[in-house]
OpenMM code with the backbone's topology and positions (N, CA, C; nanometers):
from openmm import Vec3, app, unit

residues = "MET PRO GLU TRP SER PHE VAL THR ASN HIS SER LEU VAL LEU ALA ALA ILE ALA LYS HIS PRO ARG ARG THR ALA ARG ASP ILE GLY ASP ALA VAL GLY ILE THR GLU ARG ALA THR HIS SER ILE ILE LYS ASP LEU GLU ALA ALA GLY TYR VAL THR LYS VAL LYS ALA GLY ARG ARG ASN GLU TYR LEU ILE HIS PRO ASP MET PRO LEU LYS GLY VAL LEU SER GLY ASP ALA ALA VAL ARG GLU LEU LEU MET LEU LEU GLY TRP LYS PRO ARG LYS SER ARG ASP LYS ALA ALA PRO ALA LYS GLU GLY LYS ILE".split()
positions = [
    Vec3(-0.0836, -2.0713, 2.1684),
    Vec3(-0.0875, -1.9266, 2.1775),
    Vec3(-0.1103, -1.8685, 2.0375),
    Vec3(-0.2137, -1.7856, 2.0192),
    Vec3(-0.2422, -1.7297, 1.8871),
    Vec3(-0.1341, -1.6298, 1.8440),
    Vec3(-0.1096, -1.6272, 1.7114),
    Vec3(-0.0152, -1.5294, 1.6582),
    Vec3(-0.0834, -1.3941, 1.6477),
    Vec3(-0.0064, -1.2885, 1.6682),
    Vec3(-0.0598, -1.1538, 1.6546),
    Vec3(0.0534, -1.0623, 1.6127),
    Vec3(0.0173, -0.9405, 1.5765),
    Vec3(0.1157, -0.8459, 1.5272),
    Vec3(0.0785, -0.7056, 1.5717),
    Vec3(0.1778, -0.6217, 1.5875),
    Vec3(0.1517, -0.4818, 1.6191),
    Vec3(0.1009, -0.4063, 1.4963),
    Vec3(0.1255, -0.4604, 1.3799),
    Vec3(0.0908, -0.3937, 1.2546),
    Vec3(-0.0239, -0.4696, 1.1888),
    Vec3(-0.1258, -0.3981, 1.1461),
    Vec3(-0.2429, -0.4608, 1.0849),
    Vec3(-0.2143, -0.5037, 0.9415),
    Vec3(-0.3003, -0.5886, 0.8895),
    Vec3(-0.2884, -0.6295, 0.7496),
    Vec3(-0.3048, -0.5109, 0.6558),
    Vec3(-0.3875, -0.4140, 0.6931),
    Vec3(-0.4033, -0.2943, 0.6098),
    Vec3(-0.2690, -0.2214, 0.5958),
    Vec3(-0.1979, -0.2076, 0.7049),
    Vec3(-0.0662, -0.1421, 0.7006),
    Vec3(0.0327, -0.2225, 0.6185),
    Vec3(0.0301, -0.3533, 0.6342),
    Vec3(0.1224, -0.4384, 0.5602),
    Vec3(0.0944, -0.4362, 0.4105),
    Vec3(-0.0333, -0.4355, 0.3732),
    Vec3(-0.0696, -0.4266, 0.2312),
    Vec3(-0.0254, -0.2910, 0.1758),
    Vec3(-0.0496, -0.1846, 0.2491),
    Vec3(-0.0077, -0.0514, 0.2044),
    Vec3(0.1447, -0.0457, 0.1873),
    Vec3(0.2184, -0.1041, 0.2804),
    Vec3(0.3649, -0.1059, 0.2709),
    Vec3(0.4101, -0.1888, 0.1507),
    Vec3(0.3454, -0.3012, 0.1255),
    Vec3(0.3802, -0.3846, 0.0095),
    Vec3(0.3539, -0.3101, -0.1205),
    Vec3(0.2444, -0.2360, -0.1256),
    Vec3(0.2131, -0.1559, -0.2439),
    Vec3(0.3157, -0.0442, -0.2608),
    Vec3(0.3520, 0.0196, -0.1518),
    Vec3(0.4496, 0.1291, -0.1588),
    Vec3(0.5839, 0.0796, -0.2116),
    Vec3(0.6248, -0.0393, -0.1689),
    Vec3(0.7534, -0.0935, -0.2120),
    Vec3(0.7494, -0.1439, -0.3560),
    Vec3(0.6358, -0.1996, -0.3973),
    Vec3(0.6233, -0.2598, -0.5304),
    Vec3(0.4864, -0.2270, -0.5893),
    Vec3(0.4669, -0.1057, -0.6428),
    Vec3(0.3347, -0.0632, -0.6899),
    Vec3(0.2801, -0.1409, -0.8086),
    Vec3(0.3627, -0.2227, -0.8736),
    Vec3(0.3169, -0.2990, -0.9904),
    Vec3(0.2832, -0.4442, -0.9573),
    Vec3(0.2961, -0.4833, -0.8324),
    Vec3(0.2643, -0.6209, -0.7944),
    Vec3(0.1153, -0.6477, -0.8089),
    Vec3(0.0827, -0.7732, -0.8360),
    Vec3(-0.0571, -0.8140, -0.8410),
    Vec3(-0.1093, -0.8325, -0.6986),
    Vec3(-0.2407, -0.8346, -0.6858),
    Vec3(-0.3017, -0.8578, -0.5544),
    Vec3(-0.2586, -0.9932, -0.4993),
    Vec3(-0.2427, -1.0908, -0.5859),
    Vec3(-0.1981, -1.2230, -0.5408),
    Vec3(-0.0574, -1.2148, -0.4823),
    Vec3(0.0326, -1.1429, -0.5521),
    Vec3(0.1699, -1.1273, -0.5034),
    Vec3(0.1742, -1.0493, -0.3719),
    Vec3(0.0910, -0.9466, -0.3619),
    Vec3(0.0844, -0.8673, -0.2385),
    Vec3(0.0352, -0.9556, -0.1238),
    Vec3(-0.0705, -1.0313, -0.1490),
    Vec3(-0.1236, -1.1215, -0.0470),
    Vec3(-0.0211, -1.2241, -0.0027),
    Vec3(0.0527, -1.2806, -0.0981),
    Vec3(0.1566, -1.3778, -0.0632),
    Vec3(0.2646, -1.3133, 0.0235),
    Vec3(0.3019, -1.1904, -0.0101),
    Vec3(0.4058, -1.1202, 0.0672),
    Vec3(0.3594, -1.0907, 0.2097),
    Vec3(0.2306, -1.0609, 0.2247),
    Vec3(0.1750, -1.0248, 0.3559),
    Vec3(0.1332, -1.1488, 0.4347),
    Vec3(0.0999, -1.2560, 0.3631),
    Vec3(0.0552, -1.3778, 0.4300),
    Vec3(-0.0953, -1.3870, 0.4430),
    Vec3(-0.1666, -1.3265, 0.3470),
    Vec3(-0.3133, -1.3316, 0.3463),
    Vec3(-0.3592, -1.3761, 0.2079),
    Vec3(-0.4874, -1.4069, 0.1961),
    Vec3(-0.5406, -1.4535, 0.0687),
    Vec3(-0.5531, -1.3389, -0.0312),
    Vec3(-0.5619, -1.3761, -0.1576),
    Vec3(-0.5828, -1.2761, -0.2631),
    Vec3(-0.7153, -1.2027, -0.2410),
    Vec3(-0.8156, -1.2763, -0.2000),
    Vec3(-0.9466, -1.2150, -0.1745),
    Vec3(-0.9391, -1.1107, -0.0627),
    Vec3(-0.8697, -1.1450, 0.0460),
    Vec3(-0.8519, -1.0500, 0.1561),
    Vec3(-0.7727, -0.9280, 0.1089),
    Vec3(-0.6740, -0.9518, 0.0239),
    Vec3(-0.5938, -0.8415, -0.0298),
    Vec3(-0.6802, -0.7466, -0.1114),
    Vec3(-0.7647, -0.8013, -0.1985),
    Vec3(-0.8554, -0.7163, -0.2773),
    Vec3(-0.9456, -0.6333, -0.1866),
    Vec3(-0.9963, -0.6942, -0.0815),
    Vec3(-1.0830, -0.6234, 0.0128),
    Vec3(-1.0089, -0.5088, 0.0809),
    Vec3(-0.8852, -0.5345, 0.1216),
    Vec3(-0.8056, -0.4308, 0.1876),
    Vec3(-0.7722, -0.3184, 0.0898),
    Vec3(-0.7373, -0.3537, -0.0339),
    Vec3(-0.7083, -0.2508, -0.1343),
    Vec3(-0.8314, -0.1631, -0.1570),
    Vec3(-0.9491, -0.2236, -0.1618),
    Vec3(-1.0724, -0.1452, -0.1762),
    Vec3(-1.0904, -0.0498, -0.0581),
    Vec3(-1.0637, -0.0980, 0.0641),
    Vec3(-1.0714, -0.0127, 0.1829),
    Vec3(-0.9741, 0.1050, 0.1717),
    Vec3(-0.8502, 0.0754, 0.1305),
    Vec3(-0.7476, 0.1794, 0.1189),
    Vec3(-0.7831, 0.2811, 0.0101),
    Vec3(-0.8427, 0.2321, -0.0996),
    Vec3(-0.8890, 0.3231, -0.2055),
    Vec3(-1.0017, 0.4130, -0.1548),
    Vec3(-1.0988, 0.3527, -0.0894),
    Vec3(-1.2142, 0.4285, -0.0403),
    Vec3(-1.1723, 0.5363, 0.0596),
    Vec3(-1.0686, 0.5089, 0.1365),
    Vec3(-1.0208, 0.6048, 0.2366),
    Vec3(-0.9241, 0.7076, 0.1771),
    Vec3(-0.8828, 0.6877, 0.0509),
    Vec3(-0.7961, 0.7846, -0.0154),
    Vec3(-0.6472, 0.7605, 0.0012),
    Vec3(-0.6074, 0.6448, 0.0529),
    Vec3(-0.4662, 0.6143, 0.0724),
    Vec3(-0.3994, 0.5604, -0.0538),
    Vec3(-0.4796, 0.5029, -0.1426),
    Vec3(-0.4287, 0.4394, -0.2636),
    Vec3(-0.5199, 0.4751, -0.3804),
    Vec3(-0.4589, 0.4942, -0.4977),
    Vec3(-0.5350, 0.5084, -0.6210),
    Vec3(-0.4918, 0.3962, -0.7136),
    Vec3(-0.5903, 0.3236, -0.7663),
    Vec3(-0.5618, 0.2141, -0.8590),
    Vec3(-0.5669, 0.2703, -1.0009),
    Vec3(-0.4645, 0.2375, -1.0802),
    Vec3(-0.4544, 0.2849, -1.2177),
    Vec3(-0.4398, 0.1636, -1.3080),
    Vec3(-0.5200, 0.1588, -1.4124),
    Vec3(-0.5111, 0.0493, -1.5081),
    Vec3(-0.3895, 0.0722, -1.5972),
    Vec3(-0.3051, -0.0286, -1.6107),
    Vec3(-0.1866, -0.0223, -1.6970),
    Vec3(-0.1898, -0.1444, -1.7876),
    Vec3(-0.2505, -0.1286, -1.9009),
    Vec3(-0.2698, -0.2439, -1.9885),
    Vec3(-0.3691, -0.3385, -1.9256),
    Vec3(-0.3264, -0.4624, -1.9067),
    Vec3(-0.4144, -0.5626, -1.8453),
    Vec3(-0.3955, -0.5720, -1.6953),
    Vec3(-0.3055, -0.4943, -1.6403),
    Vec3(-0.2751, -0.5020, -1.4976),
    Vec3(-0.3149, -0.3732, -1.4268),
    Vec3(-0.3152, -0.3809, -1.2961),
    Vec3(-0.3353, -0.2623, -1.2130),
    Vec3(-0.2018, -0.2192, -1.1554),
    Vec3(-0.1847, -0.0901, -1.1419),
    Vec3(-0.0723, -0.0344, -1.0684),
    Vec3(-0.1329, 0.0559, -0.9629),
    Vec3(-0.0555, 0.0849, -0.8606),
    Vec3(-0.1092, 0.1591, -0.7479),
    Vec3(-0.0256, 0.2817, -0.7188),
    Vec3(-0.0932, 0.3889, -0.6898),
    Vec3(-0.0301, 0.5137, -0.6493),
    Vec3(-0.0661, 0.5354, -0.5032),
    Vec3(0.0344, 0.5447, -0.4184),
    Vec3(0.0063, 0.5700, -0.2771),
    Vec3(0.0094, 0.7201, -0.2521),
    Vec3(-0.0561, 0.7611, -0.1465),
    Vec3(-0.0631, 0.9019, -0.1075),
    Vec3(-0.0028, 0.9149, 0.0324),
    Vec3(0.1303, 0.9299, 0.0387),
    Vec3(0.2004, 0.9241, 0.1673),
    Vec3(0.1740, 1.0414, 0.2608),
    Vec3(0.1150, 1.1479, 0.2115),
    Vec3(0.0880, 1.2629, 0.2980),
    Vec3(-0.0473, 1.2558, 0.3677),
    Vec3(-0.1224, 1.1487, 0.3412),
    Vec3(-0.2508, 1.1306, 0.4098),
    Vec3(-0.2244, 1.1068, 0.5586),
    Vec3(-0.3106, 1.1567, 0.6446),
    Vec3(-0.2916, 1.1322, 0.7887),
    Vec3(-0.3199, 0.9866, 0.8218),
    Vec3(-0.2489, 0.9367, 0.9202),
    Vec3(-0.2761, 0.8014, 0.9678),
    Vec3(-0.4146, 0.7966, 1.0291),
    Vec3(-0.4844, 0.6882, 1.0047),
    Vec3(-0.6173, 0.6701, 1.0607),
    Vec3(-0.6040, 0.6073, 1.1982),
    Vec3(-0.6701, 0.6625, 1.2956),
    Vec3(-0.6669, 0.6044, 1.4291),
    Vec3(-0.6630, 0.7123, 1.5360),
    Vec3(-0.7030, 0.6746, 1.6518),
    Vec3(-0.7152, 0.7678, 1.7638),
    Vec3(-0.5795, 0.8199, 1.8097),
    Vec3(-0.4791, 0.7344, 1.8152),
    Vec3(-0.3504, 0.7719, 1.8714),
    Vec3(-0.2504, 0.8253, 1.7691),
    Vec3(-0.2908, 0.8381, 1.6441),
    Vec3(-0.1954, 0.8741, 1.5400),
    Vec3(-0.1513, 1.0200, 1.5442),
    Vec3(-0.2288, 1.1070, 1.6064),
    Vec3(-0.1910, 1.2486, 1.6142),
    Vec3(-0.1773, 1.3106, 1.4771),
    Vec3(-0.0653, 1.3794, 1.4531),
    Vec3(-0.0423, 1.4451, 1.3250),
    Vec3(0.0434, 1.3619, 1.2306),
    Vec3(0.0655, 1.2358, 1.2605),
    Vec3(0.1517, 1.1520, 1.1789),
    Vec3(0.0887, 1.1264, 1.0420),
    Vec3(0.1742, 1.1189, 0.9407),
    Vec3(0.1310, 1.0876, 0.8050),
    Vec3(0.1665, 0.9429, 0.7729),
    Vec3(0.0998, 0.8891, 0.6740),
    Vec3(0.1244, 0.7531, 0.6291),
    Vec3(0.2723, 0.7345, 0.5953),
    Vec3(0.3352, 0.8360, 0.5408),
    Vec3(0.4770, 0.8313, 0.5050),
    Vec3(0.5625, 0.7795, 0.6219),
    Vec3(0.5337, 0.8273, 0.7413),
    Vec3(0.6126, 0.7883, 0.8584),
    Vec3(0.5983, 0.6395, 0.8891),
    Vec3(0.4776, 0.5883, 0.8806),
    Vec3(0.4546, 0.4459, 0.9025),
    Vec3(0.5236, 0.3648, 0.7941),
    Vec3(0.5092, 0.4062, 0.6696),
    Vec3(0.5699, 0.3325, 0.5592),
    Vec3(0.7216, 0.3277, 0.5716),
    Vec3(0.7812, 0.4370, 0.6146),
    Vec3(0.9265, 0.4397, 0.6310),
    Vec3(0.9698, 0.3446, 0.7427),
    Vec3(0.8916, 0.3349, 0.8489),
    Vec3(0.9205, 0.2377, 0.9542),
    Vec3(0.9135, 0.0940, 0.9030),
    Vec3(0.8269, 0.0730, 0.8042),
    Vec3(0.8072, -0.0607, 0.7480),
    Vec3(0.8999, -0.0877, 0.6289),
    Vec3(0.9973, 0.0012, 0.6054),
    Vec3(1.0988, -0.0252, 0.5038),
    Vec3(1.0844, 0.0458, 0.3714),
    Vec3(0.9845, 0.1320, 0.3554),
    Vec3(0.9663, 0.2051, 0.2301),
    Vec3(1.0676, 0.3167, 0.2206),
    Vec3(1.1266, 0.3306, 0.1037),
    Vec3(1.2198, 0.4398, 0.0792),
    Vec3(1.1616, 0.5268, -0.0320),
    Vec3(1.1275, 0.6523, 0.0002),
    Vec3(1.0714, 0.7404, -0.1027),
    Vec3(1.1682, 0.7568, -0.2196),
    Vec3(1.1132, 0.7713, -0.3373),
    Vec3(1.1963, 0.7952, -0.4555),
    Vec3(1.2594, 0.9314, -0.4454),
    Vec3(1.3789, 0.9447, -0.4999),
    Vec3(1.4515, 1.0711, -0.4896),
    Vec3(1.3855, 1.1833, -0.5676),
    Vec3(1.3358, 1.1544, -0.6876),
    Vec3(1.2778, 1.2600, -0.7697),
    Vec3(1.1359, 1.2961, -0.7288),
    Vec3(1.0679, 1.2011, -0.6662),
    Vec3(0.9319, 1.2252, -0.6164),
    Vec3(0.9069, 1.1265, -0.5052),
    Vec3(0.8223, 1.1638, -0.4118),
    Vec3(0.8038, 1.0758, -0.2967),
    Vec3(0.6745, 0.9973, -0.3012),
    Vec3(0.6075, 0.9939, -0.4147),
    Vec3(0.4902, 0.9091, -0.4303),
    Vec3(0.5280, 0.7908, -0.5171),
    Vec3(0.4727, 0.6774, -0.4886),
    Vec3(0.4966, 0.5594, -0.5710),
    Vec3(0.4084, 0.5705, -0.6937),
    Vec3(0.4583, 0.6359, -0.7951),
    Vec3(0.3793, 0.6640, -0.9138),
    Vec3(0.3825, 0.5459, -1.0102),
    Vec3(0.2712, 0.5183, -1.0749),
    Vec3(0.2675, 0.4103, -1.1710),
    Vec3(0.3454, 0.4476, -1.2967),
    Vec3(0.3921, 0.3448, -1.3665),
    Vec3(0.4636, 0.3667, -1.4919),
    Vec3(0.3638, 0.4025, -1.6010),
    Vec3(0.4148, 0.4507, -1.7117),
    Vec3(0.3294, 0.4786, -1.8279),
    Vec3(0.2683, 0.3487, -1.8767),
    Vec3(0.1489, 0.3585, -1.9329),
    Vec3(0.0802, 0.2395, -1.9814),
    Vec3(0.1663, 0.1670, -2.0831),
    Vec3(0.1712, 0.0349, -2.0712),
    Vec3(0.2478, -0.0454, -2.1641),
    Vec3(0.3913, -0.0708, -2.1210),
    Vec3(0.4361, -0.0118, -2.0141),
    Vec3(0.5749, -0.0302, -1.9666),
    Vec3(0.5765, -0.1099, -1.8383),
    Vec3(0.5241, -0.2282, -1.8406),
    Vec3(0.5212, -0.3118, -1.7207),
    Vec3(0.6449, -0.3969, -1.7158),
] * unit.nanometer
topology = app.Topology()
chain = topology.addChain("A")
for resn in residues:
    res = topology.addResidue(resn, chain)
    for name in ("N", "CA", "C"):
        topology.addAtom(name, app.Element.getBySymbol(name[0]), res)
């Protein structure tokens, strides 16, 4: 019997980024259970759709999520990404609810 999930890899990558915006694509892929290459592809999709902004921080990338973006899909209605992320374990920061990258050099 093939394995399947109610949540797509795109959602899982977005949730991993929301929880740990400084993780590398390799670390995100390991957490989700997909290859680094697949992770890079998904991050590009999320960037192109406006859900994530990649910011260079020294030699690494950090990610800023946009939790107020509407969920993509026919059945999503007026739901925002924030609602999905919270279901997947994301806790918004108290001072701000976006996963903001740190200042350059503070990794």
